[in-house]
C-alpha positions in Angstrom: 53.6 117.3 122.4 52.0 118.1 119.1 49.2 120.5 119.9 52.1 122.3 121.8 54.4 122.2 118.9 51.8 123.2 116.2 51.4 126.5 118.4 54.7 127.0 118.7 56.1 130.2 116.1 57.5 129.1 112.8 60.8 129.6 114.0 60.9 127.5 116.8 59.3 124.8 114.9 62.1 124.7 112.6 65.0 125.0 115.7 62.9 122.2 117.3 63.1 119.8 113.9 66.8 120.8 113.4 67.7 119.7 117.0 65.9 116.6 116.7 66.9 115.9 113.5 70.8 116.8 114.4 70.0 114.0 117.5 68.9 111.3 115.5 71.7 111.9 112.9 74.3 111.7 115.2 72.7 108.6 117.0 72.1 107.1 113.4 76.3 107.9 113.0 77.1 106.2 116.3 75.0 102.9 116.2 76.1 102.6 112.3 80.0 102.6 113.0 79.6 100.8 115.9 77.3 98.1 114.4 79.8 97.9 111.5 82.9 96.8 113.6 80.8 94.4 115.5 79.0 92.6 112.8 82.6 92.5 110.4 84.9 91.6 113.7 82.5 89.4 116.1 82.5 86.3 113.5 86.4 86.1 113.2 87.3 86.1 117.1 88.4 83.0 118.4 90.1 81.1 120.8 93.3 81.3 118.5 93.6 85.1 118.7 93.8 85.3 122.5 97.0 82.9 122.3 100.0 84.2 124.7 102.5 84.5 121.8 101.7 85.7 118.7 102.9 84.0 115.4 101.8 83.7 111.8 99.4 81.4 112.2 97.2 82.8 114.6 97.8 86.4 114.5 97.2 86.4 118.2 96.5 90.0 119.4 96.9 89.2 123.5 100.5 90.8 123.1 99.2 93.9 121.7 96.0 93.8 124.3 98.6 94.0 127.3 100.9 96.5 125.5 98.1 98.4 125.4 96.9 98.6 129.0 100.2 99.4 130.2 100.7 102.0 128.1 97.4 103.1 129.0 98.6 102.8 132.6 101.9 104.1 132.3 100.3 107.3 130.7 98.0 107.9 133.4 100.2 107.4 136.0 102.5 110.4 134.6 100.3 112.7 133.2 96.8 112.7 135.5 98.7 114.0 138.7 100.9 116.8 136.9 97.9 117.9 134.9 95.3 117.5 137.9 97.7 119.7 140.2 98.5 122.4 137.3 95.1 122.8 137.1 94.6 123.1 140.7 97.6 125.8 141.2 95.9 127.7 137.8 92.2 127.7 139.5 92.9 127.5 143.2 96.3 129.5 143.5 97.5 131.5 141.2 96.0 135.2 140.4 93.4 134.9 138.2 93.7 136.8 134.9 97.7 137.1 135.5 99.7 136.9 132.2 101.0 133.4 134.0 98.0 132.0 134.0 97.0 133.0 130.4 100.5 131.9 128.9 100.2 128.7 130.5 96.5 128.3 128.8 98.2 129.4 125.3 100.5 126.8 125.8 98.2 124.4 126.2 95.7 125.1 124.0 98.6 125.0 121.6 99.9 121.7 122.8 96.2 120.2 122.1 97.0 121.2 118.6 99.7 119.2 117.3 99.2 116.7 115.2 100.2 113.0 116.6 102.7 112.5 114.3 104.7 115.5 115.3 104.9 114.4 118.7 105.9 110.7 117.7 108.8 112.3 115.9 109.5 114.6 119.1 109.5 111.5 121.2 111.9 109.1 118.8 114.1 112.1 119.2 113.9 113.0 122.8 113.5 109.6 124.3 114.5 107.7 122.3 117.3 109.3 121.0 118.9 111.6 123.4 117.6 109.8 126.3 118.4 106.5 124.8 115.5 104.6 125.8 114.9 103.5 122.3 111.4 102.0 121.1 110.4 101.0 124.6 107.2 101.5 126.9 109.0 104.2 128.7 109.2 106.3 125.5 105.8 105.4 124.1 104.4 106.5 127.7 105.9 109.5 128.2 105.3 110.6 124.9 101.6 109.6 125.4 101.6 111.5 128.4 102.6 114.9 126.8 99.9 114.5 124.3 96.8 113.9 127.0 98.3 116.5 129.5 97.3 119.6 128.0 92.8 117.7 127.6 93.2 116.4 131.3 94.5 120.1 132.2 91.6 121.8 130.7 89.3 119.3 131.6 90.4 119.7 135.4 90.4 123.5 135.0 86.7 123.6 133.7 85.6 121.4 136.6 87.3 123.3 139.5 85.6 126.2 137.6 82.5 125.4 137.5 82.5 124.2 141.8 80.0 127.2 143.0 82.3 129.8 145.1 80.3 129.4 147.8 82.0 126.1 148.7 85.0 127.8 149.4 83.4 131.1 151.0 81.7 128.3 153.3 84.6 126.4 154.1 87.1 129.3 155.0 83.9 130.4 157.4 84.2 127.3 159.4 88.1 127.5 159.5 89.5 125.3 157.2 92.5 126.4 155.4 93.0 126.3 151.4 94.7 123.1 151.1 91.9 120.8 153.3 89.5 123.1 151.2 90.8 122.0 147.7 91.2 118.6 149.2 88.0 118.0 150.8 85.5 120.2 149.1 86.6 121.4 145.5 88.2 118.2 144.6 85.7 115.3 145.7 82.8 118.1 143.8 84.6 118.1 140.8 85.9 115.1 140.1 83.1 113.7 137.8 84.3 116.2 135.2 87.7 115.3 136.1 87.1 111.5 135.3 85.1 112.7 132.2 88.6 114.3 131.0 90.4 110.7 131.9 87.6 109.1 130.3 88.7 111.3 126.8 92.5 110.7 127.7 91.8 106.6 128.0 90.2 106.9 124.7 92.9 109.1 122.5 96.1 106.8 124.3 94.1 103.5 123.3 93.5 105.1 119.6 96.9 106.7 119.3 98.7 104.9 116.2 101.6 107.2 114.4 103.2 108.2 117.9 103.2 104.8 119.1 104.9 103.0 116.4 107.2 105.8 116.3 108.4 105.4 120.3 106.9 102.1 121.3 107.6 100.2 118.4 105.9 97.5 116.4 106.9 94.6 117.7 104.4 91.9 118.1 105.0 90.9 121.3 105.0 91.3 125.1 107.2 94.0 126.7 109.8 91.8 129.2 110.5 95.1 131.2 109.9 99.1 130.8 112.7 99.6 127.9 111.4 96.7 126.3 109.6 97.2 122.8 106.0 96.1 122.3 102.7 96.8 120.1 99.2 98.4 121.1 95.8 97.1 119.6 95.9 100.1 117.1 99.1 99.3 115.5 98.3 96.1 115.2 95.0 96.4 113.9 97.1 99.1 111.5 99.6 96.3 110.9 97.4 93.5 109.6 95.3 96.2 108.0 98.5 97.2 105.9 99.3 93.8 104.8 96.1 93.2 103.1 96.3 89.0 104.1 94.6 88.9 107.3 91.5 91.2 107.1 89.3 89.5 109.1 91.9 89.5 111.9 91.9 93.1 111.7 88.1 93.6 111.8 88.6 91.4 114.7 91.3 93.3 116.5 89.0 96.6 116.0 86.1 94.7 117.2 87.9 93.8 121.0 89.2 97.6 120.9 85.7 98.8 120.4 84.7 96.6 123.7 87.3 97.7 125.6 87.0 101.2 124.9 83.4 100.4 125.8 84.3 98.4 128.9 86.7 101.2 130.4 83.7 104.0 129.8 81.7 102.3 131.8 83.7 101.5 134.2 84.7 104.8 134.9 81.4 106.1 134.7 80.5 103.7 137.4 83.6 105.2 139.4 82.5 109.0 138.9 78.7 107.6 139.7 80.3 106.2 143.2 82.3 109.1 143.8 79.6 111.6 143.2 77.5 109.9 145.7 
């Protein structure tokens, strides 16, 4: 390996070293952040943090954990079918390069760049006030689903575009129709990329705070129904850190939040490999 390295041109050596330095720096930052959160959070995790009801004595994160899972589930149910179906239409049915497709993609990219607090204000005014849903799971889920919709659409589009046209031509040559080709040939081939977009969307939902506080609220209890208020782990961590009286519990919440994200990503990756196989 070293002989090949010294045989390379000086410019090749520079780019080779720069690439490896970038890889090492990225990995070092990742391990530092994960290690810092776990080292500071794991010692403060106790059974009291997982009590069913939140009190000023236990500072339980369990209601926030349930609220987080409910927000993630509702948001994905709303955004994934709409985003995937929209991407299928843009790639498989709409005329390529048409003005309509360009407008939709421009709109999608614009939505992806809007700050989350703007989404929170919109969700509060439209869903909470205009529709009368108030601070509730429905308001939060609909707001967050609008936030992640551009991400799911773009990743699904790129996944569908990466499927070779020979797959489509072969399916049509065997007499399959458009719908059967899309459902049985194109979607299974693009599924790993689609699931990667869903994983990114889940990460954004779990880490969102501003839009959640404006629409779901920040009450430390489990929602009784879809139109009840609650709290997520990120909002719970923000509240504890903002008060400044429970830094240990705030670090523990951050560690639990990180572990939840890692578990969801690992489960999604396993599902993607299973589908691809």
